[in-house]
C-alpha positions, 0 to 999 in steps of 0.5 A: 499500499505504502508503495502504491502511494509513493509511486503515485506522488511520483507519477503525479509530479511526472504527469504535471510535467510532461503535460505541461511540456506537451500543452495538455491540462497539467492540473487534470493530469496531475490529479489523475496520476495521484488517483491512479498512479502508473495505471493511466500511462497508456491513456496518457501517451495516447492523448499526447499522440492525439494532441500532436496529430491534431496539431500537425494534421493526420495527413502529414508525416513525422520523421523523428531521428 
């Protein structure tokens, strides 16, 4: 139980920083990270990808080196 609480706090800070950097609502993701911990990581990454695709357009190609 203590391990889940500590990981939830750490993930809450991580979600806050990452969502602030990518333009998502930072407080919402920080609270979600505090409540659910690492369980919502796939949802977080999907939201980041959707935000990126909407900004760039769905027909464009993104090359990453």
